[in-house]
KELORO-24410 format. One record per residue: residue number from 1; residue in three letters; x, z, y of N, C-alpha, C in turn. Coordinates in pm, 1 decimal. Each point is the difference from the previous one (the first is absolute). Layout:
NUM;ALA;X;Z;Y;X;Z;Y;X;Z;Y $
...
END
This chain:
1;MET;-110.1;1357.0;267.5;-10.5;-61.0;105.8;-168.9;25.3;32.5 $
2;GLY;-68.8;21.7;-81.9;-145.4;46.4;30.9;-77.7;-124.7;-5.2 $
3;VAL;33.3;-110.7;-81.0;-86.5;-96.6;-20.2;16.8;-40.8;-147.8 $
4;ARG;-99.6;-60.0;-61.8;12.9;-50.6;-145.4;-34.7;-161.0;31.4 $
5;TRP;66.2;-70.9;-109.6;-48.2;-149.4;2.9;-3.6;-39.2;-118.0 $
6;GLY;-87.3;-107.9;-41.5;-42.1;-78.7;-108.5;1.1;-139.9;33.8 $
7;VAL;-71.1;-97.3;-87.8;-7.8;-133.3;31.8;-132.0;-32.8;-11.9 $
8;VAL;-59.7;-79.9;81.4;-122.5;-62.6;31.2;-3.5;-132.3;1.9 $
9;ARG;-19.5;-88.7;-114.0;25.8;-154.5;21.4;89.0;-40.8;64.7 $
10;GLY;123.4;33.9;-21.4;126.8;-53.1;54.4;29.5;73.0;118.8 $
11;ARG;-74.2;107.3;46.9;33.7;56.8;129.9;23.6;156.0;-45.3 $
12;ARG;88.9;36.9;65.0;33.9;154.1;-10.8;-100.5;67.3;56.7 $
13;ARG;-47.7;116.0;-66.4;-100.5;97.1;41.4;80.9;101.4;58.6 $
14;ILE;-51.3;44.6;125.6;68.8;128.1;40.3;-110.0;100.0;29.0 $
15;TRP;1.1;138.9;-55.8;-97.5;80.8;58.4;53.6;148.0;18.2 $
16;PRO;-3.1;49.8;117.5;72.3;109.4;33.1;-52.6;130.5;-72.5 $
17;VAL;94.0;82.4;-47.1;-14.4;113.3;-59.3;-27.7;104.2;85.6 $
18;VAL;71.5;-1.5;101.1;-9.0;109.3;122.9;-16.8;-75.0;116.0 $
19;VAL;-48.0;68.7;98.7;-46.4;-83.9;136.6;131.3;-8.4;80.7 $
20;GLY;74.8;-96.2;-3.5;111.5;-15.9;90.0;7.7;-154.8;39.3 $
21;ALA;-57.7;-25.5;127.9;3.3;-120.6;63.7;114.5;-89.5;-5.7 $
22;LEU;109.9;75.1;44.9;139.4;-81.8;5.5;36.8;-36.8;-135.0 $
23;ALA;-9.3;85.0;-96.5;54.2;-47.1;-138.7;-85.8;-104.3;-47.0 $
24;LEU;-130.6;-8.3;1.2;-88.4;-101.1;-26.4;31.5;-122.5;73.4 $
25;ALA;37.1;2.4;130.0;12.1;-103.1;73.9;120.4;-70.9;-38.0 $
26;GLU;114.1;81.0;-11.9;126.6;-57.8;-57.4;-11.7;-51.5;-126.1 $
27;GLU;-54.4;48.4;-90.2;0.2;-46.0;-137.3;-88.4;-143.5;-13.5 $
28;ALA;-107.5;-5.6;89.6;-86.9;-115.0;-6.4;76.4;-117.3;70.6 $
29;ALA;58.8;29.8;117.2;73.6;-98.2;79.5;134.8;-64.6;-83.6 $
30;ALA;47.1;79.5;-86.4;104.0;-53.8;-89.3;-41.1;-78.7;-114.2 $
31;THR;-134.9;-17.9;-12.8;-62.2;-64.0;-123.2;-73.3;-128.9;67.0 $
32;ARG;47.8;-111.7;-55.5;-76.8;-123.7;65.8;-142.4;-18.9;-37.9 $
33;LYS;-20.2;12.5;-135.1;-143.4;3.7;-46.7;-35.5;127.5;-59.3 $
34;CYS;-98.8;55.0;67.5;-44.4;133.0;-56.0;-160.5;22.4;57.9 $
35;VAL;-49.8;104.1;-84.0;-127.1;58.7;39.0;29.9;128.8;18.4 $
36;VAL;-33.6;57.7;138.2;1.1;142.3;27.7;-142.0;63.2;-10.7 $
37;TRP;8.9;75.7;-99.1;-122.7;71.9;-46.5;-22.4;145.3;55.8 $
38;LEU;-105.5;4.3;84.5;-1.8;134.2;79.3;-127.1;55.6;-67.4 $
39;ASP;10.9;73.7;-87.9;-128.4;70.0;-78.4;-13.1;127.4;95.6 $
40;ASP;-131.0;31.0;22.8;-34.5;104.6;87.0;49.0;-18.9;139.2 $
41;LEU;-29.8;-102.6;64.0;56.1;-36.2;130.6;-4.9;105.5;102.5 $
42;GLU;-99.8;97.8;2.1;21.8;110.8;93.9;107.3;76.9;0.2 $
43;ARG;59.7;6.1;-113.0;135.7;72.6;-15.5;99.6;-59.1;79.9 $
44;PHE;-8.9;-130.7;51.5;123.7;-85.3;37.9;-50.0;5.7;172.8 $
45;LEU;-97.6;56.9;40.0;-28.3;-20.2;146.8;18.1;122.9;66.8 $
46;GLY;47.3;12.1;117.9;19.8;111.7;82.1;152.2;3.0;76.8 $
47;ASP;18.6;93.5;60.1;140.7;-2.2;63.3;112.1;-21.5;-89.4 $
48;GLY;92.5;-79.3;23.0;125.1;-3.3;-72.9;-14.5;-84.3;-142.0 $
49;ARG;-114.5;-49.3;-3.3;-28.3;-57.6;-131.9;-21.5;-160.2;32.9 $
50;LEU;-92.2;-69.4;-69.1;-27.3;-148.4;4.3;-40.3;-3.7;128.5 $
51;SER;55.2;-116.7;77.1;-23.5;-41.7;142.9;2.4;-139.1;5.5 $
52;THR;-54.5;-68.0;116.8;-1.1;-134.0;18.1;156.2;-46.5;-29.9 $
53;THR;93.4;58.3;73.6;145.9;-39.2;6.7;33.9;6.0;-170.1 $
54;VAL;-21.2;99.2;-63.9;41.0;-6.8;-154.0;-68.1;-112.3;-73.3 $
55;VAL;-132.7;-32.2;34.6;-72.4;-114.4;-70.0;68.2;-136.6;40.9 $
56;ASP;43.7;9.4;132.9;63.0;-129.5;44.2;128.4;-31.4;-77.6 $
57;LYS;88.5;130.1;-8.8;114.5;-20.9;-75.3;-23.8;-36.3;-133.7 $
58;ILE;-80.4;40.9;-87.4;-32.4;-40.5;-114.2;-44.7;-140.5;-20.6 $
59;LEU;-89.3;-47.1;100.6;-45.2;-134.0;-33.8;85.1;-101.9;83.6 $
60;ALA;86.6;27.8;74.8;79.3;-89.4;87.4;99.8;-72.1;-104.1 $
61;GLY;53.6;-110.9;66.4;117.8;-72.9;-81.1;-38.1;-147.0;-40.0 $
62;ASP;100.1;-85.2;-17.8;-31.5;-116.7;-22.3;23.7;-30.6;-157.1 $
63;GLY;-59.9;-93.5;-64.1;5.5;-29.4;-137.4;-37.1;120.5;-104.2 $
64;HIS;-86.1;48.6;42.9;-35.8;123.9;-92.2;-164.3;-3.1;-21.6 $
65;HIS;-37.9;77.7;-96.2;-136.4;16.8;-6.8;-49.5;152.5;-44.5 $
66;ARG;-12.3;78.8;88.6;-24.2;130.1;-14.8;-152.6;29.3;46.3 $
67;VAL;-72.3;86.1;-87.9;-145.4;50.1;16.0;-15.2;118.7;-17.2 $
68;MET;-91.5;56.0;82.0;-28.5;149.6;2.7;-129.9;8.9;-51.1 $
69;VAL;-33.3;101.3;-70.8;-116.1;30.0;-63.7;-30.5;156.5;12.6 $
70;ALA;-120.7;25.5;47.1;-23.4;131.6;29.2;-139.9;33.8;-55.6 $
END
């Protein structure tokens, strides 16, 4: 899928292995408690990558706690 995950203090840690904004958003949105870890943020910026729409999809939702770290 292009993402790895682990656990950080009771929250799933998701960090993309390949730059795929859609896969990242879907994985994070399906996880109630997570930390999205964007190492080397510049890899995720630009056309077809991380956008405000993708960030909104990751962070939106009721009854969840999702955090993005870059």
